[in-house]
N, C-alpha and C positions, 0 to 999 in steps of 0.2 A: 553202204552206211558210212564208211570212213570218209569217202569223198564228200558226201552230203554234210557230214559233221565239220569237215575242213572248210567247206564253202560257207557254212553257217557262221564259223568263227571269223572268217574274212568279212562277212556282212556285219557281224557284231562290232568289229573294229571300226566300221563305217557308220555305226549307230543305226543299223537297219534290222536288228534282231526281231522286230515286231512281225516281219514277214513270215517267220516260222513259229509264231506264238500259237500253241495248241488252241487257245481261246478263239483267236481270229479264224483259224482253220475251221473250227466247229461252227463259227458264226456264218461262214460262207454258205452253209447248207440250211440256214435258219432265217426266217422272217420274224422279227421280234415286234410285238405289239404291246406298248405300255398303256395299261388301262388305269385311269384314275376314277375310282368309284366310291360311292358312299357305302362303306361296308359295316360301319358301326354307328351307334347313336340313334336319334329319333327317326332318321331317314335311311336306315339300313335297308329297307325294302327296295329303295331305288337301285342300290348296287346289286341286290339279289335278282331283281327283274332283269337288269342288263346282263348279268352273268348267265342267267338262264337263257336269254335270247341268243347270246354268243354261243353257248354250248349247243343250243338247238341247231344253229346254222352249221356248226362244225360236225355235229352228228349226222346231218343230212349230206353235207358236202365234203366231209373228210378233214383231216388236220394237216394236209399238204396242198400246196398250190405252186405251180410252175416248178415242180420237182423239189420244193423246199418245205421243210417242217415249219409250221406256224407255232411260235412260242408266245404264250400270254404271260406278261409280267404285271401282276395286279397290285395296286397300292390303294390304301384307304384314306380318303380325304376327311373322313369323320363327319362330314356334313358340309354346309356352305361356309367353308373356311378358306378364303382365298390365299392366305399366306402359306397354308399347308399344301394346297394344290400347286402353287408355283414351285415350292421346294421339291415336291414329288416329281413334277415335270422336269426340273433341272437334273434331278438324280437319274431319272429314266433316260434322258438324252445323253448325259455326260458319262455315267457309270455303266449303263447297260446298252448304250448306243442303239436305242430302239429305232426301227424304221418308221413307226407310226405312233403318235399319241392318240388316245381315244377315250371315250367315256363321257365324263362331265355332266353330272345330273343337275348342277346349279349354275346359273349365269355368273355369279362372282368368281367361281372356280375357273370357268372357261376364260373369262376376261383376264384372270391372273396368269393363266398358262400361255396366253396368246403371244406375248413377247418372247417366250422361250422357243415356241414353234418358229417364229420369225428369225430369231438369231441363229438357230441351228438348221433352218430350212427343213424342218420335220413336218410332214403332212399331219394335220390334227383333225380327227373325225369326231365332230360333236354329235353325241347320241341322245341328248335330251335338251340341255340348256337352251332357252327359247327367247331371250331378249333379242330384239331385231338387230341391235348394234354388233353382236358378237362377230359375225363374219367380216365386219369392216375393220376389225382390230388386227388382223393378220392375213396376208395373201396365201398363207398355208392352211387356212381353215376351210373345211367343207362340212356342211351340216346335213344330216340325213333324217332329222326329227321333224321339227316344225318351228315356226316363230309364233309368238303369242298374238301379234296383230293378224297373222294369217288365219287363225281360227276365231278371233274375237270379232272382227269386223263382219264376217258372214252371220254370226249370231245376232248382232244388232240389226242387220238388214232383214234377216228372216223374222225376227220378233215384230218389227214394225209393220211388216207386210202380213202378219197373222194376228191382228186384232189386239196386240199389246202396245199400249200408247204411253204408259207412264212407268218408269223403272227407277229403283234405287240400286246403286252398285255397292258391293262389299268386296274389297280386294286386299290382299297382303301388300304391305307397304315396302316393296322392293321392285327392282327393274321390271320383271315380267308382270307383276301386279299392276303397275302404273301403265304399262303397255296395254294390258287387257282392258283397263278402265278407259283409256284414251280411244282405242280403236273400236270397242263396243259402242261407245258414245257416238263416234263418228259414223259408224254404219247405221246405228239406230236413228239418230237425228237427221241424217241425210235422207232416210226413208220415211221421215215424218213423225218419229217418236220423240219423247222428251225424258231426259234424265233429270229427275226432280231432287235427287239426293246422292251424295258421294260419301262413303264411309271407308276409311283405310284402317287396317288393323296390323299389329306387329306380326312378323313372320312366325314368331314363337307362340302366338296366341292359340289357346285351346278352349277357353270359355267364351262362347259367342253369344250367350244369352243377352247381355246388355246391348250388343249391336243389333241383334234381331228384334229386340223390343223397339228400338228406334225405327227399324224398317216397318214393323207392324203399325206403329203410331202414324207413319207417313201415308199408309194405305195406298201403296202403288199397285199396279196390275201384276208386277213381277219383281223379283230381286235377281240381279245378275251377280254371280259370285265367282271369284277367282282366288283360290287358296292353294297352298302346296298339296300335292296329291297324298292320299293315305289318311292318316289319323286326323289331320285338321278338317278335312271335308266330312269325315264320319261324324266328328263332334259337332260341326256346323249343322248338318242335316238332322241330327238327334235334337238339337236345340230348336231347330225350325219346327219339328213336330211338337215338341213339348210346349213351345210358346204359342201354338195355335195358328201359325201363319198359313198352314195348308187349309185349315178349316175356314180361315178368313178369305180364301180364294186367291192368295198371293202365290203366284207360280215361281218355280225355280228355273233359271237359265244359267248355263255355264259352258265351259269349253273343255278341251282335252285336259285330262288330269282330274276330271270331275269325280269319277269312281269306277273302278273296274267291276266285273261281274261278281267277284267275291265280296267286295266292299258293299255292293248293293244289298246283298243278303244281310249284312251286318247293320245297315241303315234301316232296312225294313220298309213298311208301307209308305212312309213319308216321302220316299224317293220316287214313288210311282208318278208318272206323267211329267217328270222333269225333262226338259229339252236341252240338249247340248250340241255343240259343233266340235268335231274332231276328225282326225285322220285314221283312227283305228279303233275297232271293236272286235273282240274275239269271235263275235257272231257274224263277222263279214263273210259273205257267201262266195267263196272261191276255192278251187282245189288247192291252190298254193297255201291259203290260210288254214285249211283243214289239215294239211300236212304239218304246218308249223305248230298249230295248237296241239295236235296229237303228240308230236315230238316233245314239246315243252312239258306237257302233262306227264309224259313218260320219264322225264328228267327230274321234275320236282314233285315229290310225294307229300309236300307239306300242306297242300290245299290252296297254295297260291296259283293264280291263273294268269295267263299272259296279258299284259297291258301295253300301252303305247310305248313305254320305255323298252320293253322286251323286244317289240317289233323293230324299233329304231336301232337297237343294238344288233339284232339279226341283220338288218340292212346295212349297218356300218361295216360288219364283217363282209357282206357281199361286195361293198365298195372296195375294201382292202384286197379281197381276192381278185376283183376285176383289175385293179392296178397291177398287182403282182403278176397276173397272167399276161396282161398287155405288155409289161416291161420284162417278161421272161425271168422274173425273180430278182432283177437288178434294180433295186429301189433307189431312185434319185428324187429329191424333193420337188424340183421344178418339173421334171417329166411326169411325176406322179400327179401333180396338180393339173397338168395338161390333160391327163386321162380323166380326172374327176370332173372337170368342167364339161357339163353337158352329158355326163354319164346317166344312162337309163338303167333302172333296176326293176326287175320283176319281183315285186314285194308282196308279202301276204296282205298288205293294206290295199293293194291295187297298184297301178302304174306310178312310178316315182322317178323324177328327173332332178339331177342337181343342176340348177340354173348356171349356165356358162358364165354369166356376168356377175351374179351376186354370190354364187356358191351356196345358195340356200335351196331347200326343196321346193319343187313344183308338184302339186298333187291334188287329189280330190279332197275337199273338206266336206265330210258327211254331216247331215243333220240327223240326230238320233233322239229317240224318245224312250224313256224307261218304261218297259212293258214286260209282260210274261211271255217267255219263249220256251216251249217244251216244259212248262210248269215252273220255270225259274225266272227271276228278274234279270233283265238284260238291257243293254243299250242297243236298241234296234234301229238300224238305218232306214230312213224313209225319204230322204231328199239329199241334195248335194250341190256343191259348187265345184265344177270341174276345172282342172288346170289352174288352181288357185296359187298365186304368188304371194310374197310378203308385201303387203300394202305399205309397210314402213319404208321399204326400199323404193317402191313405186312413187311414194309421196316426195322422196328426196330428189327425184330426177329433175 
């Protein structure tokens, strides 16, 4: 001990005391994941879904990888607040020296954090935010969720090929909403349909009655809707029923984020027969998904059920564990990204690959219809587009 103390004093005189910092020694046995989630405010369910998905993965796979403890450092973005997300990313990288940034329910938050990931060479795992441009903003971003064009264009294609010829679109006026409108229209009109009306609503909107009255007056075959998941979609669908659009024969088309199985029960009968495109439903029939759903429900006793954000967070942790395992726990930004490019994940949703070129997911986009399954309303898969990529990136080539 005396010899070591003497040696430490010599190092101290050379400005090298950090080598014996207890904090650094402890960190050598830890892989730190900085999570930026929506934990409070109107979108707190986003953060809860992602937390439950992460806890499900760690309950199944353990809290260690490559012999190191995985430490989660969670911060609350409070909603789509980019200045907060950027500040939190800087804090996690600078003060906590996280090996990974992850989470990001909203596009503005992911875009704000991207320069931090680039400057610090910190791998950033996007677990939800879906604007096509996100992965172009930093070479250290990999996305395990989806892009809005990836699920919107197939919805347009399917609709036009299934006797729907005239559609009015209703979308939230922010990046993903505009993406949804653009790529639904592209898929729909390429396959022979016509978008006869475009309605954009504030992201904060909760009263959709006036917008739906405009839809009803236009008398389309269907309304294509893209809103933030959760309360906005529930409010929209209740107004859809109350305004008599269902009775008028106007069908509902949507994409991922439409409504999970619990929200369907809150919406009620007006949701029946709605058709959506997306990459995950808790009713997906696979052993991997059954294990995930069972574990999730064991963790959360509040009545919440797993949705697309939960499975994306689950797969985000799978990606982090894969990198740590491949690199034997020695996380380096550039080497981590080399592992993530082309990584294949055995997901509860089905096969998932992180595209080596775009760092966006390649996956099956399922076509689902709201129907009764085991006596409960559910998004039931009946068709699909395999190996779907982001058409936003494909169009840019």
